[in-house]
N, C-alpha and C positions, 0 to 999 in steps of 0.2 A: 516262762517269763525272761525277757532279755535281762540280763545281769551286768552291772557294772565291772570293769576290769580292775577297778582301783578297790583296794581292801576296805576303804571307808565307806560304809552304808549308812546313809542319813536316815533318820526316823521316818522321814516322809517316804523314802523308798521301802522301808519295811513295812509301813502302813499299806502300801499298794502291792503288798505281796499275794494278795488274794486273786491277782491276774496271772494264773498259772498255766500249765500246759493245757492245750486244747483237748476237748473230748471229741474224738472222730465218730463216736458211737451215738451222737444226739439224734433222736428220732424227730420227724417232720413236726409231730406234735409238741415235743420239748422245745423245738426252735420257735414254734409259734407262741408258745407260753412266755418265753423269754423276750419275744417282740412285743407282745402284749404289755408285759410288766414294764419293759423299757419306755414304751410310749407314755404309760402312766407316769413313770418317773420323770421323764423330761417334762411334761406338762404341769406335774405337780410342783416342780422345782421353780419353773417360770412364774406359776401362779403364786407360790409360797413367797417368793422374793419379787413380787410384781413391782415395787418401788425401785428395784434395783436393775430391772431388765430393760434393756434398750429395744424399742420396737421400730421397725421401718416398714411402712404401709405404701408401697409402690414409690419409694423415695430412694435416692442414692444409687439409681440404676438397678434396683430390685424389682422384677417382675412378678410381684407377689407381696406377701407379707412374711417378714423374717422378724425373729427375736433372738436376743443374745443376753446371757446372763454370765458374769465372771464371779467365781466364788475362790475363796482360799481356805486351806485347814492349816493353821500355823502348828509348828511342832516345837517341843521344849529346847531342842538343840539348835534352833534357828532356822532350820529347814521349813519347807511348807509344801502343800500340794495346790497347784494351781489347776482350777476347774473352769471349764467353758462349756456351758450348755446352750445349745441352740436348736431352733426349730423353724422351719419354713413351709409354707403352702404356697405353691407357685400357681400363676394363672393357667399354665397348661396341664394342671393336674397332680403332678408328683408332690409328695409330702417328704420333708428330710426331717430327720430327728438325729441329733449328735451330742455326745458327751466327750470332751476331751479332758484327760487328766494327766498331769505331769509333776514328778517330783522335782523340787527347785531347792538346790543347796544353799547354805546360809551366805555364800558368796554370789549368789544369783545366777549359779551356773545351772543349766538345764541338765536333768538327768533322764531316766528312762520315762517315756511317755506311752500312753494307751489312748487309742481313739476308738470309741464305741459308736456304731451307726447302724441304721436299718438299711436292709437292701434284700429285696425278694422275700419278704415275709420272714426275716431272721435278723439277728443283731451280729454284726461282725466285730471283730476287735483287731485292730492293727497295732503292733507294737513297734517302738523305736527307741533304740539306744542313743541318746544325744550327749553322752557324758564328755565334757571337757574339763580337766582338772586344773583350776586356778587357784588352788590353796596356797601355792608360793608366792602368787602375785600380791603386792601391797593392796589392801583393801581401798585405800584411796584412789588408786589408779582405776579401779573399777567403778568408782563413784556410787558405792552402795552403802547405805545406812546400816551399821552393824547391829542395831537393834531389830530392824524389821525391813521385810522386802516390800518395795512399792508396787503399786498396781501396774506401773509401766514395766517394771523388771518381769513380773509374772507374765504380763502380756507378751513380751519379747520372747520369753522362754518358750511359751506355748507356741507362738508363730513360727519359731525355728523348727520346733517339732513337727508342725502341720506342713511345712514346706517339704521337709524330708519324707513325710508320709506319701508324696505324690509319686515316689519313686520305688514303691514296695511291690511291684508287679510280680518279680521273680520269688520273693518270699511268699506270696500267695500261692503260686504254683507249686512250690515245695511243702506247702501246709505249714509253714512257720509263722505265718501272720495272715491277716484278713480272713479269719476262720471263724465260724459261728461259736458263740458261747450259749451256756444254758441259764436256766432261771437263778439256779444258786449264786452264780457269779453277779447276775443283775441285782439280786438282793444284797449282796456285799457292797456293791457300787452304791446302793441306795442308803446302806448304813454310812457309807463315806460322806455322802451328801447331807446327812442328817448333822454331822459335826462341822459342816462348812459354814462360813459367813460371807456375806457379799463384799466385794472389793469396791471401795469408793474411788471414782475417778476423779 
């Protein structure tokens, strides 16, 4: 797992510690089991929080049906884990399933992020370290409520991570990212979602 160069590790980052080293020995059957479990997890999250899920049916430039759900897991130290669950069924056939998670510090600074998505019958995990240390900056300059992170701050942090994920080809070639994960990690991801609550926009 990518780690912060800063000595301060938020509780959110600690809770995401289940995303460890990749297992290069996963069999095809194990990869398929993880993909089936991931499919179930994405759909159950969208259904479980149906009132908070945004659905787009051939609207907004979408050639198909897309659904998005934003969740948060607040921590006692003021950090949180931002989660975006998304699903798409496109007109030309492909299905997309994705869960993005990111540790967000108490000053709204994005930390380590992981993106899980299905591809070729398996679940891949892409890791990104987006740490920017702003602890010395005045909180007022950041415009952040010191008691809670807003939905916009979580959305921004995850958006930054997703932009950086577009440039991870070299890491994939080196086996450092965009590699398959097994069902045990998907089960731990499911446990994380059980403690999440929807973000109100």
